[in-house]
N, C-alpha and C positions, 0 to 999 in steps of 0.2 A: 457307652464305651465297654466293649467286652474285654475282660482280662481275667485269666485264671478261671474261666468258665463262670464268671460272675459279671454283673453289670455295675459299673462305677459311674455315677453322674458327675458331670463337671460342665461349667460354662466357660472355662478358660481354654482358649485355643492352644496355648503353650502346654498346658497340662495334658490336653488330649493328644498332642503330637508326642509328648514324652511317653505316654502310656502305649501308644501304637509302636513306638520304637522299642519299648520294653518287650512287647509281644514278639517282635521280630528277633529279639535276642534268644527267644525260647522256641521259635518255630518258623515255618516258612510263610506265615501270613499274619495279618492284623486286621481288625475290623472295628467299625464304630456305628452307633445309632445316633442320629441327630435330627433336629428340626431345621427346616429351611424356609425362609420367607421368599416366595417366588417373586421375581422382579416385575412380571407383567401384571398379574391379577392381584398381587399382594396376598396370595393365599399362603397359609402356613402348612407345610407338609412334613410328615415324618419320613426320613430317608435312612437307608442303610448303605454302607460302603465297605468293601473289602479290598485289600491290596496284598500282593504276593511278591515274594522275592523273584529275581530274574529266573532262577532255576525252576521254581515252582510254576511260574507263569507259562512256561513252555507247554504245560499240560492243562491250562485253564482256557476254555473256549471263550469265556467272557472278557478275557484280557487281563493284564497285570493290575489294572485298577478298575473296579466295577462299582456302579452306584445304581440304586433302585428306589422308587417311591414305595411307601407302604400301602397306598390305596390307589391302585392303577385306574380304576373306573372313575374315581373322583378327579384324579389328575387329568383324565381325558375329557373332563366336563360332560360325563355321561348323564348327569342330572343337573338341570338348570331351572331357575325360576325366572321366567321371561315375561315381559309385557308385550302383548300383541297389538295393543291400541285398537284402532278401528279397522285395520287391515286384516285380510284373511290369514289363516294359518298356512304356513308353507314349510314342508319338510326340507326343501332345499335351503331356504333361508335359515332355518334352525341349525342345519348342519354347518352352514357358513359361519353362524354365530359361534358355534363350538370351536371351530378352527381359529377364528379371530382371537378368542379368549385363550386358546391353548398355545398358539405359535410362540409368543414371546417367552412363556414359561418353559417350553421345550428347549428353546435355544439358550435360555438362561442357565438351565441345569447342565446342558452339555458344556457350556463355557466354564461353569464353576468346577466341573470335573477335569476338563482338559487344560484350561488356561486360568488357574486361580491367581497367577501373577504374570509378570512380563518375562519370565525366564525362558519360555519356549521349550521347556524340557520334554513336554509331551508333543510329539510330532503330529499325531493323528488320533482320532477317536470317533465313535459313532453311537447312535441311539436307535433302538428298535422296540417294538411292542412284544418283546420276547427276551429270554435270558442270555442267548448266545450271541457272540460277535461273528456274524456271518458275512458274506460278501458285501462290501460297502454299498454297492449299487442296489442291493436288496434291502438295505436299511432305510429308515425314514429320515435320518439326518446324519451328516458327517461333519467333522471338524478337521481342518488342516492348518497347522501353525503357520505355514508359508503357502500363500495362494498359488505360488509358482509350482507347487507340488500337487496341484489338483488332479493330475493324471494318476497319482498314487492310488486313488479310489478304484480306477479301472484295473491297474496292475495287481493290486491286492485281491480284487474280485476274481481275476483270472486264476491266480495261484490257489485261491480257496476252492474254486469250482473245478479246475483242471487237475491240479496236483493233490487235491483233497487235504490241504494243509490248513491249520488254524491260522486265522488272520493275525493273531497275537504273535506268532513266530516270525512274521515278516514285516510287521507294521513299522518297525523302526529302521528298516533298510533304506539306503539311499535310492534315488530314482535310477541311478546307473546299475546298482545291484539288482533292482527289480527288473529292469530291462533285460539284463543278462539272464535272469531266471525265466522270463517269458520266452526269450529267444530259443531256449532249449526244447520247447515244444515243437512237434512236427509242423511243417508248413501246412496251412489249411485247417489246422485243428480248430474246433469250435466247442463252446460249452453252452448248455441250455440255460435260459433265463426267462422265467415267467413274469408276467406283469407288465411287459412292454407293450407298445402299440402293435397293431397288426403287421407293421412293416418289419419288425424284428423280434424274434423269440430266442436269439442266441448271440453270443459274443465270440468273435474270432480272434485268433492270435494276431493276425495282421492288423486288425482294427486297434488292438491295444498298442502294438508297436508304433503305428501311425500316430496315435494320440500322444504317446510318450515323446515323439519327435516334433509334435506341433507346438508352436509358441504358446506358453501358458495364457498369455493375454487373449489369444484367439479362442482358446477353450473356454475361458471365463465369459467372454462376450457372447459366445454361442450358447452357453448355459443360461445366461441372463435373458437372452432373447427367447429361448425355449421355455422359460419360466412364466411367460405371459399366461394369465388365466384363460381358460377356454370359454366358449359362448355360454354354456350352461351355468358356469360359475359367475360370469359377468351378469347374467340375467338375475341371479339370486342375490347379488350384492346390495342393490338399493334397499330391498326389504330387510336384509340382514342388518344393515347399518341403521335403519329406522328402529328396529327392535332393540339393538344395542344402545342407541341413544336414549330411548324411552326408558329402558330398564335401568340404565345408569342414572338418569334423572330421578327416578323413583327412589333408588337406593340412597341418593344424596339428600333429597328433600323429604322423603317419606310420604309424598303426595302423588296422586295419579291413579290411573286405572289399575284394576287388580292384576296380579301376576299369576302365572300358571306354571305348574311343574311340567317340564318337558324332558323326555327321555331321548337323548340323541344317540343311543346305541341300538335303536331298533333296526330291523333288517333294511328298511327303506333309507334311513339316515346313513347307515354304514355303506350301503350300495352306492349312494351318491358320493360320499367322501372317497371311497376307493377308486371311483372313476374320474372324479372332477376336482378333488382338492388341489389347490394350486401349489406350486413350488416356490421356494424363496432362496435366492442366492444373496447372501449377506457378506459383503467385504468388510473386514474388521480393521479398525485403526491400527492394530498391531501388525498388519500385513497378512493376517490369516483369512480364512474364508469358511463359512458355514453353508452347506446345502441342506435344505429341510423341506419336508412335506408332512402331511398328517400321518400319525402312526398306523393308520389303517392302509396306507399306501406305501410304495417304495420309490426310490429315486431313479430306478431304471428307465421309466418312460421319459424323464427329463434328459438323461444321458442319450437315449435313443434319438430324440429329436435334435439334440445338439450335435451328435456325431453325424447324423444324416445331413444336417445343414452344412457341415464342413467337408462333406464327401468322404468321410472316413469309414462308412459302413457300405458294404457291397449291396 
C-alpha cells in the first residue's frame, strides 16, 4: 500500500481501504500493491492497482481503475513444465495447454477488478496485453455488468477510433447516449481495424448503429456461435488435454515420466495463438457477460463473424 511516498504493509482489507481513502483526501489518485491467489491455477501473483478521481480519470487512458500483474510472462504461462508422455511434441498442443491454464485466471482477474461485489457499480472493463484502454474490440477480454449492453463494446470502439477519444471518457454512458454520439458521424464513415478476418478490416458507422438496434439476445447468441474453435484448434485439443492430464497427475502423485520445460512464447507458439486461440463467451449469474481470448489475440475476429452472421456488416 503506497502512502506518503512510502510502503505500508497490511493484511486487513478495511485498513487498506481506509489508507486508499486517505490518499484521495490528499490528491487525485490512490494505489496499492497486493498478492492475489488466482482462481484457475491457484498461482499466487503480485499485482498493483491504481484508482483515480473522476476528474483525474478523464486524462488517464488506462481508465479510472487499473490493475496489472507484476510478472506478465509468468502470468501468460510462457514457461511451463509439461509431461509429453509417449506422444510426440506438438507446438500447437503446447500453445493450447498454455491457453487452457491461462483462461480462467484471466477472467478471474477481470472479474475481481470490475465486479468484486454485487453492486454493479462498474458498468464495463477490459483487459489487454498492454497498458492502455484501447477500443474494446481490440482488447483480449471485456466485461459488461449487464449482458444486454454488449453492443457497448462496439460503440466505445467506434468513438475511440473515429473521434479519437479515450474509452474511459465514454465508458459509463448509457446506450442511448452512445448511440447519439455515433449518429453524429457522417453517413458511410468507417474506421480501420486490424486483426479481423479477410472479410473485414474496418468498422462502419452503420454497422454500429444496426448492432445497437439489434436485440441483445441475438447479439449474444451470434457471438456464442462465432466462438466455436476452428479446425486447427480442434485438431490440437486431444493432445493438449492428454498433456494436461498427465502433467496434473504427476504434480499430484509425484510419479510418472519426466517433465520438460517448455517455452510457449516462441515465434511458432505465438503465431499459432494469434491465429487460432479460441474465444469464450461467458454469461455470468449476475446478468453480466465476459468475452475473452488469448492476450496475443483481439476480440475483433469474434465480432466480425458474429456481425456477418446477423447481416450487420456490408
